[in-house]
C-alpha positions in Angstrom: 23.6 5.6 23.4 25.8 2.8 23.5 28.6 1.4 21.1 26.6 -2.0 21.2 23.1 0.1 18.9 25.0 0.1 15.5 23.9 0.0 12.0 25.4 -2.5 9.6 24.4 -3.6 6.0 21.6 -5.6 5.2 20.2 -8.7 3.3 16.8 -6.9 3.4 13.7 -8.7 3.4 12.5 -9.3 0.0 8.9 -8.0 0.5 10.9 -4.4 1.4 12.3 -4.4 -1.9 9.7 -5.3 -3.6 7.3 -2.3 -2.3 10.6 -0.2 -3.2 10.7 -1.7 -6.8 7.1 -1.1 -7.1 7.1 2.5 -6.0 10.0 3.4 -8.5 8.3 1.8 -11.4 5.1 3.4 -10.7 7.3 6.7 -11.4 8.5 4.6 -14.8 12.0 4.7 -13.2 13.7 1.2 -13.5 15.2 0.6 -10.0 18.6 -1.1 -11.3 19.1 1.9 -12.7 19.2 4.2 -9.8 20.1 1.1 -7.0 23.7 0.7 -5.7 25.8 -2.0 -6.9 27.3 -2.3 -3.6 24.4 -2.1 -1.2 20.6 -1.8 -0.8 20.6 1.9 -1.4 18.7 3.9 -4.2 19.7 7.2 -5.4 17.1 10.0 -6.9 16.5 13.4 -7.5 13.6 15.6 -6.8 13.7 19.1 -8.3 17.2 20.6 -6.8 17.5 17.9 -3.6 19.1 14.2 -4.0 17.7 11.9 -2.1 17.8 8.1 -1.6 16.1 5.1 0.2 18.7 2.6 2.1 17.8 -0.4 3.5 20.2 -1.5 6.5 20.1 -3.1 10.0 20.3 -1.8 13.3 21.6 -3.6 16.3 19.1 -2.6 19.4 21.2 -4.4 21.8 21.9 -7.5 23.3 17.9 -8.2 24.4 16.5 -7.5 21.0 19.4 -7.9 18.3 19.2 -6.7 14.8 15.7 -5.2 13.2 15.5 -4.7 9.4 15.1 -0.6 8.8 14.8 1.5 6.2 15.8 5.2 5.9 14.8 7.9 3.5 17.1 10.9 3.3 17.4 14.0 1.4 20.6 16.3 1.0 19.5 19.9 2.1 23.4 21.8 2.2 26.3 21.4 3.5 26.8 22.9 6.7 27.9 26.7 6.2 31.5 27.7 7.3 30.1 29.7 10.3 26.7 30.3 11.9 26.3 27.0 13.4 23.9 27.9 16.3 21.3 29.8 14.4 21.3 26.8 11.8 21.0 24.5 14.8 18.0 26.4 16.3 16.4 26.8 13.3 16.6 22.7 12.7 15.2 21.8 16.2 12.2 24.5 15.7 11.2 22.7 12.1 11.6 19.7 13.6 9.1 20.4 16.5 6.7 21.3 13.6 7.5 18.4 11.3 5.6 15.0 11.3 7.2 11.7 10.1 10.1 13.5 9.1 13.5 15.0 10.8 16.4 17.4 10.5 19.6 15.9 10.9 23.5 16.6 10.4 25.6 13.9 9.3 28.9 14.5 8.5 29.3 18.2 7.0 25.5 17.6 5.5 22.5 18.8 7.0 19.9 16.4 5.5 16.2 15.7 6.0 15.7 12.2 7.3 12.7 9.8 7.7 13.7 6.2 9.3 11.6 3.0 10.8 11.6 -0.2 11.2 10.3 -2.2 7.7 8.3 -4.3 9.8 4.5 -3.9 9.1 5.2 -1.1 6.5 3.2 -1.3 3.0 3.5 0.6 0.2 1.5 3.5 1.1 3.3 4.1 4.1 6.4 3.7 1.9 5.2 6.5 -0.3 3.9 8.5 2.2 7.3 8.5 4.0 9.2 9.0 0.3 7.1 11.7 -0.7 7.5 13.5 2.5 11.6 13.5 2.2 11.8 14.5 -1.8 9.1 17.3 -1.2 10.1 18.9 1.7 14.2 18.4 0.8 13.1 20.1 -2.3 11.4 22.7 -0.1 13.9 23.8 2.3 17.1 23.2 0.5 16.9 26.4 -1.3 15.4 28.4 1.6 17.9 27.4 4.4 21.0 28.0 1.8 19.6 31.5 1.2 19.0 32.0 5.2 22.5 30.2 6.1 24.6 30.6 3.6 25.2 26.6 2.9 26.1 25.4 -0.4 24.7 22.3 -2.3 
């Protein structure tokens, strides 16, 4: 992928912030208590897994330009010291059986992610994406750490 496809901070659509805030309030969480002071990121926990909701702009190149996007991401584990290829294979196999979420490596972390453009997203879809990431992050973190020796 070309360098022109980039991700930047966002001044997101207020409607997207509103549905994030609604979801958090439905969980009895005050949105400002879990939101980053500097960015449009909300940090949460499900069981043993940390996860976040982030709004950003993604530049899709000269012909399309910037689009508003959302990412829901759960930290599965830190990468193990060795044994990478079996882990990569396992993550790709899990990706082939998933709907709406995917495993990825970001820096030294294995993560479970759901991303999409926010245009047309409603409360029910946001809730589904967040529920999938938070549930499966908490489910897979312990299994993959035990299987491959990573750490939290």
